[in-house]
C-alpha positions in Angstrom: 44.8 9.5 -6.5 45.1 9.3 -2.7 41.7 7.8 -1.9 39.2 10.6 -0.9 41.3 12.2 1.8 42.8 14.8 -0.5 39.4 16.1 -1.5 38.2 16.5 2.1 41.4 18.3 3.0 41.1 20.7 0.1 37.4 21.4 0.7 36.8 21.4 4.5 33.4 23.2 3.9 32.0 19.9 2.5 31.9 18.5 6.0 29.8 21.3 7.4 26.1 20.8 8.2 25.1 23.7 5.9 26.7 21.9 3.0 24.6 18.8 3.7 21.3 20.5 3.5 22.4 22.4 0.4 23.4 19.1 -1.2 20.0 17.6 -0.3 18.2 20.6 -1.7 20.2 20.5 -4.9 19.5 16.8 -5.3 15.8 17.2 -4.6 15.6 20.0 -7.3 17.6 17.9 -9.7 15.3 14.9 -9.2 12.2 17.1 -9.6 13.5 18.5 -12.8 14.3 15.1 -14.2 10.8 13.8 -13.3 9.3 16.9 -14.9 11.4 16.3 -18.1 10.3 12.7 -18.3 6.6 13.6 -17.9 7.0 16.3 -20.6 8.7 13.9 -23.0 5.9 11.3 -22.5 3.2 13.9 -23.1 4.9 15.2 -26.2 5.4 11.7 -27.5 1.7 11.0 -27.0 0.7 14.1 -29.0 3.1 13.2 -31.8 1.8 9.7 -32.0 -1.9 10.7 -32.0 -2.3 14.5 -32.5 -6.1 14.4 -33.1 -6.8 12.9 -29.6 -5.6 16.2 -28.1 -8.5 18.1 -29.9 -11.8 18.1 -28.0 -14.6 16.2 -29.6 -16.9 19.3 -29.3 -14.8 21.0 -32.0 -15.4 18.1 -34.4 -19.2 18.1 -33.7 -19.4 21.8 -34.3 -17.6 21.5 -37.6 -19.8 18.6 -38.6 -23.0 20.6 -37.9 -21.8 23.5 -40.0 -21.4 21.3 -43.1 
């Protein structure tokens, strides 16, 4: 495999300063998207487990008064 030296020789742009901030920005966006996905999965799981808790209680009171 040649260690990591062959990769650096084939892609000299990876050593530039522009590449480092692009890599950082890419990783930051990836981490943000992963956190967003985790939050959405948790919220959806809560709604699936207890769907009636997402409905405001005022809706139930209004329905009860109409009966």
